[in-house]
Structure formats: structure tokens, C-alpha cells
C-alpha positions in Angstrom: -7.4 -47.4 -19.3 -5.1 -45.4 -21.5 -7.8 -45.1 -24.2 -10.2 -43.2 -22.1 -10.5 -39.4 -22.2 -10.9 -37.4 -19.0 -14.7 -37.3 -19.2 -14.8 -41.0 -19.4 -12.0 -41.8 -16.9 -12.8 -39.2 -14.2 -16.2 -37.5 -14.6 -15.8 -35.8 -11.2 -12.6 -33.9 -12.2 -14.1 -33.3 -15.6 -17.1 -31.6 -14.0 -14.9 -29.4 -11.9 -12.9 -28.3 -14.9 -16.0 -27.5 -16.9 -17.4 -25.5 -13.9 -14.1 -23.5 -13.8 -14.2 -22.9 -17.5 -17.7 -21.5 -17.1 -16.7 -19.3 -14.2 -13.7 -17.8 -16.1 -15.9 -17.3 -19.2 -18.8 -15.6 -17.5 -17.0 -13.5 -14.8 -14.6 -10.6 -15.1 -11.2 -11.5 -13.6 -9.9 -8.3 -12.1 -7.1 -10.0 -10.0 -3.8 -8.4 -11.3 -1.8 -11.6 -10.7 -4.0 -13.6 -13.0 -4.2 -13.8 -16.8 -5.5 -16.2 -19.5 -3.0 -18.3 -21.4 -3.6 -19.0 -25.1 -4.8 -22.3 -26.5 -1.3 -23.0 -27.8 0.3 -22.4 -24.4 -2.3 -24.8 -22.8 -1.6 -27.4 -25.5 2.1 -27.3 -24.7 1.5 -27.6 -21.0 -0.8 -30.6 -21.5 1.8 -32.4 -23.7 3.8 -35.6 -23.2 6.7 -33.5 -22.0 5.2 -33.9 -18.5 6.4 -37.6 -18.6 10.1 -36.9 -18.8 12.5 -36.5 -15.9 15.4 -34.1 -16.7 17.4 -33.3 -13.6 20.4 -31.2 -14.5 21.1 -28.6 -17.1 21.5 -28.4 -20.9 24.0 -31.1 -22.0 24.5 -32.2 -18.3 21.5 -34.3 -17.4 21.4 -37.1 -14.9 19.0 -39.2 -17.0 19.3 -40.3 -20.6 16.8 -39.4 -23.3 16.9 -35.6 -22.8 17.9 -34.6 -26.3 14.5 -32.9 -26.9 14.4 -31.4 -23.5 17.8 -29.8 -24.1 16.5 -28.3 -27.4 13.4 -27.0 -25.6 15.5 -25.2 -22.9 17.9 -23.8 -25.4 14.9 -22.4 -27.3 13.3 -21.0 -24.1 16.5 -19.2 -23.2 17.0 -17.7 -26.6 13.5 -16.3 -26.5 14.1 -15.0 -23.0 17.2 -13.2 -24.3 15.1 -11.6 -27.1 12.1 -10.8 -25.0 14.1 -9.0 -22.3 16.9 -7.7 -24.4 19.6 -9.4 -22.3 23.1 -8.1 -22.5 25.5 -10.5 -24.2 27.1 -11.5 -20.9 23.8 -12.3 -19.2 21.8 -15.6 -19.4 18.7 -17.2 -17.9 17.4 -20.1 -15.8 13.9 -21.3 -16.7 13.7 -24.3 -14.3 12.4 -22.7 -11.1 8.9 -24.1 -10.3 7.6 -20.7 -9.1 8.6 -17.2 -8.3 9.1 -18.1 -4.6 11.5 -20.9 -5.7 13.3 -18.5 -8.0 13.8 -16.0 -5.2 15.0 -18.7 -2.8 17.5 -19.9 -5.4 18.9 -16.4 -5.6 19.2 -16.2 -1.8 20.9 -19.6 -1.7 23.4 -18.6 -4.4 24.3 -15.2 -3.0 23.8 -15.2 0.7 25.0 -17.1 3.8 22.6 -18.2 6.6 22.0 -15.2 8.9 22.9 -12.5 6.3 20.7 -9.4 6.3 18.3 -8.9 3.4 16.0 -5.9 2.8 12.8 -5.9 0.8 9.5 -4.1 0.7 7.3 -4.2 3.8 4.6 -6.8 3.2 1.5 -4.8 4.3 2.6 -2.0 2.0 2.5 -4.3 -1.0 5.6 -6.5 -0.6 5.8 -10.3 -1.0 6.2 -13.1 1.5 9.2 -14.5 -0.3 11.1 -11.3 0.4 11.2 -12.1 4.1 8.2 -11.8 6.4 7.6 -12.1 10.1 5.1 -10.4 12.4 4.1 -9.9 16.0 5.8 -7.4 18.3 8.4 -5.4 16.3 11.8 -6.1 17.7 12.9 -2.5 17.0 11.8 0.5 15.0 13.8 3.6 14.1 12.5 7.1 14.8 11.1 7.8 11.3 9.3 4.5 11.2 10.1 3.7 7.6 12.0 0.5 8.4 10.6 -2.7 9.8 13.1 -4.9 11.7 10.9 -7.9 11.9 8.6 -9.6 14.4 8.8 -12.6 16.7 6.7 -14.9 14.4 8.9 -16.0 11.5 6.3 -16.8 8.9 8.3 -17.4 5.8 11.4 -19.5 5.5 13.4 -16.4 4.4 12.8 -14.8 7.8 13.8 -18.0 9.6 17.2 -18.4 8.0 18.1 -14.8 7.1 17.8 -11.5 9.0 15.0 -10.1 6.9 14.2 -6.4 7.4 11.9 -4.3 5.3 11.5 -0.7 4.0 8.1 1.0 4.1 6.4 3.5 1.9 6.3 7.2 3.0 3.0 7.8 4.9 2.7 11.2 3.3 2.1 9.8 -0.2 2.4 6.0 -0.1 5.5 6.3 -2.3 9.1 5.2 -1.7 11.4 7.8 -0.2 14.6 6.6 -1.7 16.8 9.1 0.2 15.4 7.7 3.5 15.8 4.2 2.2 19.4 4.9 1.4 20.0 6.0 5.0 18.4 2.7 6.2 20.6 0.7 3.9 23.7 2.4 5.1 22.7 1.9 8.7 21.7 -1.8 8.5 24.1 -2.8 5.6 22.0 -5.6 4.0 23.8 -8.1 1.8 20.9 -8.1 -0.6 18.4 -5.4 -1.5 15.1 -6.4 -3.2 12.5 -4.4 -5.1 9.2 -5.6 -6.3 5.9 -6.4 -4.7 2.3 -7.4 -5.3 0.3 -4.2 -4.7 2.6 -1.2 -5.4 1.0 0.7 -8.3 4.0 2.7 -9.4 7.1 2.0 -11.5 10.5 1.7 -10.0 13.6 3.8 -10.5 16.0 0.8 -10.9 19.1 3.0 -11.5 18.6 4.8 -8.2 18.2 1.6 -6.3 21.3 0.1 -7.9 23.3 3.2 -6.9 22.2 2.6 -3.3 23.1 -1.1 -3.4 26.5 -0.3 -4.9 27.2 2.3 -2.2 26.5 -0.3 0.5 28.3 -3.1 -1.2 25.1 -5.1 -1.6 23.6 -7.3 -4.3 20.4 -5.9 -5.9 17.6 -8.3 -7.0 14.6 -6.9 -8.9 11.6 -9.1 -8.6 9.4 -8.2 -11.6 6.8 -11.0 -11.2 3.9 -8.6 -11.7 5.5 -6.4 -14.3 7.4 -8.9 -16.5 5.1 -8.7 -19.6 4.9 -4.9 -19.4 8.7 -4.6 -19.1 9.2 -7.0 -22.0 6.9 -4.9 -24.1 8.7 -1.7 -23.2 5.8 0.1 -21.5 7.6 0.1 -18.1 11.2 0.6 -17.0 13.5 -2.5 -17.2 16.0 -3.5 -14.5 17.8 -5.9 -16.9 21.5 -4.9 -17.1 21.0 -2.7 -14.0 20.1 -5.0 -11.1 22.5 -7.9 -10.4 19.6 -10.4 -10.7 16.1 -10.2 -12.1 13.4 -12.8 -11.1 9.9 -13.2 -12.4 6.9 -15.4 -12.5 5.5 -16.1 -16.0 1.7 -16.4 -15.7 0.8 -12.7 -14.9 1.4 -9.9 -17.4 3.8 -12.1 -19.4 0.7 -14.3 -20.1 2.6 -17.7 -20.2 1.9 -20.7 -18.0 3.0 -21.2 -14.3 6.7 -21.1 -13.7 9.5 -18.6 -13.3 12.6 -17.1 -15.0 15.8 -15.9 -13.4 18.0 -13.4 -15.3 21.6 -12.5 -14.3 25.2 -12.2 -15.5 26.5 -15.6 -16.7 28.8 -15.8 -13.6 25.8 -15.5 -11.3 23.6 -17.8 -13.4 26.1 -20.6 -12.9 25.7 -20.3 -9.1 22.0 -19.9 -9.4 21.7 -23.1 -11.6 23.4 -25.0 -8.7 21.1 -23.4 -6.2 18.1 -24.7 -8.2 19.6 -28.2 -8.5 20.8 -29.7 -6.2 20.0 -26.9 -3.8 16.2 -26.7 -3.9 14.5 -28.8 -6.6 14.6 -32.1 -8.4 13.6 -32.4 -12.0 12.1 -29.3 -13.7 8.6 -29.3 -15.1 9.3 -29.7 -18.8 5.6 -29.2 -19.8 5.5 -25.9 -18.0 8.8 -24.8 -19.6 7.2 -25.6 -23.0 4.3 -23.4 -22.1 6.6 -20.6 -21.1 8.5 -21.0 -24.4 5.3 -20.7 -26.4 4.2 -17.7 -24.4 7.5 -16.0 -25.0 7.1 -16.4 -28.7 3.7 -14.7 -28.4 5.3 -11.9 -26.3 7.8 -11.3 -29.1 4.9 -10.5 -31.6 4.0 -6.9 -32.3 0.5 -7.6 -31.1 1.8 -8.2 -27.6 3.2 -4.7 -27.3 -0.2 -3.3 -28.3 -1.7 -5.5 -25.6 0.7 -4.4 -22.9 0.1 -0.8 -23.7 -3.7 -1.3 -23.5 -3.3 -3.1 -20.1 -1.8 0.1 -18.7 -4.2 2.4 -20.5 -7.1 0.4 -19.2 -5.8 0.5 -15.6 -5.4 4.3 -15.8 -8.9 4.8 -17.2 -10.3 2.5 -14.5 -8.4 4.5 -11.9 -9.7 7.9 -13.1 -13.3 6.7 -13.4 -13.2 5.3 -9.8 -11.8 8.5 -8.5 -14.7 10.4 -10.0 -16.9 8.1 -7.9 -15.1 9.0 -4.7 -12.8 6.0 -4.5 -9.5 6.7 -2.7 -6.7 5.2 -4.7 -3.4 4.5 -3.0 -0.7 6.8 -4.5 -3.4 8.6 -6.4 -3.4 6.3 -9.4 -1.2 3.8 -11.2 1.6 3.4 -13.7 0.9 -0.2 -14.6 -1.6 -3.0 -14.5 -3.0 -2.7 -11.0 -4.6 -0.3 -8.6 -5.1 -0.4 -4.9 -8.2 1.2 -3.3 -8.5 2.4 0.3 -12.1 1.6 1.2 -12.1 3.4 4.5 -14.3 6.2 3.3 -16.8 3.6 1.9 -17.1 1.8 5.2 -17.2 -1.6 3.4 -13.7 -3.1 3.8 -11.7 -5.6 1.8 -13.3 -9.0 2.6 -16.9 -7.9 2.2 -16.2 -5.7 -0.8 -14.4 -8.6 -2.6 -17.2 -11.1 -1.8 -20.0 -8.7 -2.9 -18.2 -8.0 -6.2 -17.7 -11.7 -6.8 -21.5 -12.3 -6.5 -21.9 -9.5 -9.1 -19.5 -11.3 -11.4 -16.4 -9.1 -10.8 -13.5 -11.1 -9.2 -11.0 -9.0 -7.2 -9.2 -9.5 -4.0 -9.0 -7.9 -0.5 -5.6 -6.5 0.3 -3.6 -4.7 2.9 -2.4 -1.2 2.2 0.2 1.2 3.5 -0.4 2.3 7.1 -2.8 -0.6 7.5 -4.8 -0.7 10.7 -7.0 -3.7 10.2 -6.3 -7.5 10.2 -5.0 -9.1 7.0 -8.0 -11.4 7.2 -10.2 -8.4 6.6 -8.0 -5.5 5.4 -8.9 -2.0 4.4 -8.1 -2.2 0.7 -9.3 -3.8 -2.5 -6.8 -4.7 -5.3 -7.9 -4.6 -9.0 -6.0 -5.3 -12.2 -6.6 -5.2 -16.0 -4.5 -8.1 -17.6 -7.3 -10.6 -18.1 -10.0 -8.1 -19.2 -7.5 -6.7 -21.7 -6.7 -10.2 -23.0 -10.5 -10.5 -23.6 -10.2 -7.4 -25.9 -11.8 -4.8 -23.5 -10.8 -1.2 -23.8 -11.7 2.2 -22.3 -15.5 2.1 -22.7 -15.6 -1.2 -20.8 -13.4 0.1 -18.0 -15.8 3.0 -17.6 -18.7 0.5 -17.3 -16.8 -1.7 -14.9 -16.2 1.3 -12.6 -19.9 2.0 -12.6 -20.6 -1.6 -11.6 -18.0 -1.5 -8.8 -19.6 1.7 -7.4 -23.1 0.2 -7.6 -22.0 -3.0 -5.8 -20.2 -1.1 -3.0 -23.2 1.2 -2.5 -25.4 -1.9 -2.2 -23.0 -3.5 0.2 -23.1 -0.4 2.4 -26.7 -1.4 3.4 -25.4 -4.6 5.0 -22.0 -3.5 6.3 -22.9 -3.9 10.0 -23.9 -7.5 9.6 -21.5 -10.3 10.4 -19.9 -11.9 7.3 -22.2 -14.9 6.9 -25.3 -12.7 7.2 -23.7 -10.1 4.9 -23.0 -12.8 2.3 -26.5 -14.1 2.5 -28.0 -10.7 1.9 -25.7 -10.0 -1.0 -26.4 -13.3 -2.6 -30.1 -12.8 -2.6 -30.1 -9.1 -3.6 -31.9 -8.4 -6.8 -29.7 -5.5 -7.9 -26.6 -7.7 -7.4 -28.2 -10.3 -9.6 -29.0 -7.7 -12.2 -25.4 -6.5 -12.3 -24.3 -10.1 -12.5 -26.4 -10.7 -15.6 -25.1 -7.4 -17.2 -21.5 -8.6 -16.5 -22.2 -11.9 -18.1 -23.7 -10.2 -21.1 -20.5 -8.2 -21.5 -18.4 -11.3 -21.1 -20.3 -12.9 -24.0 -19.3 -10.0 -26.2 -15.6 -10.6 -25.3 -15.3 -14.4 -25.0 -12.2 -16.2 -23.9 -10.8 -18.8 -26.3 -11.5 -21.8 -24.1 
């Protein structure tokens, strides 16, 4: 059995993978949390490193035979130090299985059960792992910029910690840090978190650290979305400012799945223990290898050019969509993503995303600040430029994509009153949607992925 390749051994799985290769090759991925890893990264992830168990840390493993794994982790950490310009008294953990596990490890290392933590309000663009609950609000202050939690404790963080959240200012969908400072001083969180999944603007990390210091709180910057852009120097960096920095590795950093935690060496020692034995068993060595290869690529001069183009593409796309009467949250973007309020179009997130997918443009529905609709069919659409930039697309292609998005939404408006199944059926059979789909596929062929 060990002599068979995948096609011979399991043609069903082989078929699914080939179908997915075709989908990625012939559609435009505009989901900002996705990217396309290089052939070298994929080769490392598919290596024999997946066969080795390596519980423990460098030089302190619970299993024998980890000499090569130790060398791999040492190399990964050296490259992290270079890529993020770590201070000499900082270090990294590369063992967390995902961004959520990385965040949980930080909480386990720094907090006690029941402590108060404060992160970004989920519907405004925050993340589940920063503490989310919903239902009837237990309490809301007069200016309504703080969310004190609901009765339904959705994420484990809201079950074991007192998770409260700060909101964006309804006047401009931006953070009002003076107001947030007042909240922090009132509720005295033990940990303050920045970072989210749909906030299109950069963060003032120094201002946030000042607030945390004033309150005697730890400050964790979750840069899952921005990691590659920060490494390349096109966005502000929280390294050396925040107490802890966490990130996933498969988004703008363009590595494989996994996570990295950065902190002062004293905190890293606590975080290492939170990872193991606190949360996980053995790390996924093949993914760490993929991250290590991806970090080498991120250290090349070409990656800085790429990261700058990601942001330029997002800004061009935003401007072109605004010309077509699309309402962008915060009025634009500083980074790789944009969030569109579709209220004025009358076609909301779920239908808009599905119509675009039939046209060959893959985006996602999303909540937005001051959301009034269900998360199952929210008001907004989220778009990003990492993958299309990886394909080599630049400003002219962003202008064309904006035109396609506008055309698809205009077509979708004809069917917006139908229930979702009827809407999907009409979109799937629409000749104009099919025409756009072919045009998108033609563009993809000009900018092929290295599959």
C-alpha cells in the first residue's frame, strides 16, 4: 500500500483536490484572510516531518529522535526574529496550532479564571477568540461604545473570563481612543486586545499601550490579518510596544496554517508552558516547516514589493468602488481589506457573496459597525487583495474587478426580493453572470497560480 500515490490509493480524495485546484485557479479569491502558499511551502508541509511526535521545547522533548525538529524550530525562531525585527530580549513560540490557540495560550499564561479582558466588538470587526457572547446585553453605558456581554457565552473565552468589548464610534466607524481609555479606567481589564477581522484601518499601538499602562493591564496585539504587511514595513508594528503579539501565518504573511506568538523572553517562558502542557500535545512539525520556508520568502526584497502592492491594490479597488456608489466603512482602507455597507444597494451580504461567487469572484458576507441584520445575512461584504496580488495583478485589474462587482450587484438587484433558493437559481442561470464568469476565468489564465 505504501507504493501507491494518492490518485491510485484514494481516487475520491484525489478528485476533490483536483476540483479545488481548478476552483482556485479559475476564480478570483477576494477573501482577505486567504492567500496562496508557494510550491516550496506546500512541499515542506507535505514532508515526512508530519510523522514525528515532538512534545516539549527545543532541547527539552519528551520523545527521542527530535534532533532535526530542534534545528527546525531554532531556524523558524531566528527567521521570526529577523522578519519582525524583534528586540534582543524578545523571543517567539511557533508551536500554536492556530491563531485561536495562540490567543488562548496568552490568556492562560497571563490571566486567572474570571479576570476581565477587553477586545474589539465582534460585529464591528473583532474576533471570536477575543471573547464573544450575545443575547440580551447585561449592561450598556450611556455612550454605548462598550459591550458588557450577553447571556449566551459562545466562545470559551467568554465562559471562563469576563469578556467585555469596545465598539467603533458610530460617527465614523473608527476607534475613539479617548472614549476607550475612559472605559478601560472604569472597568479595569487585566488584558486589552487589539486586532480584528474586518477593521480596514491601521492601529495606533503606542496610544493603546499608554492606556494599558495607565490601567495596569497587559496589552496583546493580534495581528493575524496584518502580519505580512507589518513584517514588510507597510503598516505600523506593535513589536516592542505591546506586551504580547500574536498572529496567524497563512494570511498576508503567506505561509501555511499555524501561528506565532511574540513576547519578552520572560513572558514567552510562561506562554510555552501554556501551549504545553496547558493546551496542546505535540506541535505540527510539517506546518512549522511550511512557516519557516514562508518566513524565508518574507525576508526577500520581493516580499516588500508584494506587500506594498497588496495595499495599493486595496486602495485602488476602494476608490473605484466608491466611484460606483459603493459605501465603504470608514471611507476606505489602510491595508489589505475593505468592508462595504450594501444597504444602499438593497442586496445584502449573503446574496451578494453568492452572486459574486457564481460570477467567479469569491468574497464573504460580513457584519459591520451598527449592524441591524442577522449575522446569517448581514449588511456588509468583505473584500481583500492578498491572493489576487500574489497572482501578479495590479491597478488595471483592480479597476476591472470593481466593474465586475458593480455589474453583478446590479444584476442581483433584479432578484433581491426572492427567497435565497430562488435567488440562487436565477443567478446561476443568468446569461450576464455566466458572461462575467468567463471573463474572470480569462483574466485568471493571464495570471495563473503556480499549482
